[in-house]
C-alpha positions in Angstrom: 87.0 87.7 66.1 89.9 89.6 67.8 89.7 90.3 71.4 91.7 93.3 72.6 92.4 93.1 76.3 92.8 96.4 78.1 96.1 96.5 80.1 95.8 96.2 83.9 96.0 99.5 85.6 98.0 100.1 88.7 95.9 101.7 91.4 97.5 104.5 93.4 95.2 104.0 96.4 94.1 107.6 95.9 90.5 107.2 94.7 90.3 110.7 93.1 93.4 110.2 91.1 92.5 106.6 90.1 89.0 107.8 89.0 90.5 110.7 87.0 92.7 108.3 85.1 90.0 105.8 84.4 91.0 103.2 87.0 94.6 104.0 87.8 97.9 104.3 86.0 98.3 102.3 82.8 100.8 99.4 83.2 103.6 98.9 80.7 104.0 102.5 79.6 105.9 105.6 80.8 103.6 108.2 82.4 104.9 111.7 82.6 103.7 113.8 85.5 104.6 117.5 85.2 103.7 120.8 86.9 105.1 123.6 88.9 107.3 123.2 92.0 105.3 122.1 95.1 102.2 120.8 93.3 102.6 117.2 94.6 104.3 115.4 91.7 106.7 113.5 93.9 104.0 112.7 96.4 101.9 111.1 93.7 104.9 109.0 92.6 105.7 107.9 96.1 102.0 107.1 96.7 101.9 105.0 93.5 105.2 103.2 94.4 103.9 102.3 97.8 100.6 101.1 96.5 102.4 99.0 93.8 104.6 97.3 96.4 101.6 96.6 98.7 100.0 94.8 95.8 103.0 92.6 95.2 104.8 94.5 92.4 108.4 95.5 92.2 109.3 99.2 92.0 112.4 101.2 91.0 112.1 104.8 92.1 114.4 107.3 90.6 114.3 110.9 91.8 116.8 113.3 90.2 116.3 116.0 92.7 116.8 114.1 96.0 114.6 111.5 97.6 112.9 112.5 100.9 113.0 109.5 103.2 110.8 111.4 105.7 108.1 111.9 103.1 108.3 108.2 102.1 107.8 107.2 105.8 104.8 109.5 106.1 103.1 108.0 103.0 104.1 104.4 103.7 103.2 104.5 107.4 104.0 101.6 109.6 105.0 99.5 106.6 107.8 101.9 105.5 110.7 99.6 106.4 109.1 96.5 104.8 108.2 98.4 101.7 111.6 99.9 101.3 113.3 96.5 101.6 111.0 94.9 99.0 
């Protein structure tokens, strides 16, 4: 009998998004998020990165259009400095 284990999902800490995706973002794959300008793509990515670091994971965040440190601080809250250093 072969047991297929479902990969662990990474929760974004946004219940609606995690439910929509069946428990979060699938680990070990590339997930493409696309949409019109101003629809929240970067916010979702920052939220996921912050949630991943809070759960003990390492994150590399690449933004080809310019990273907003202010938006990162708003999402990460009081832990922004610790999360950025991790």
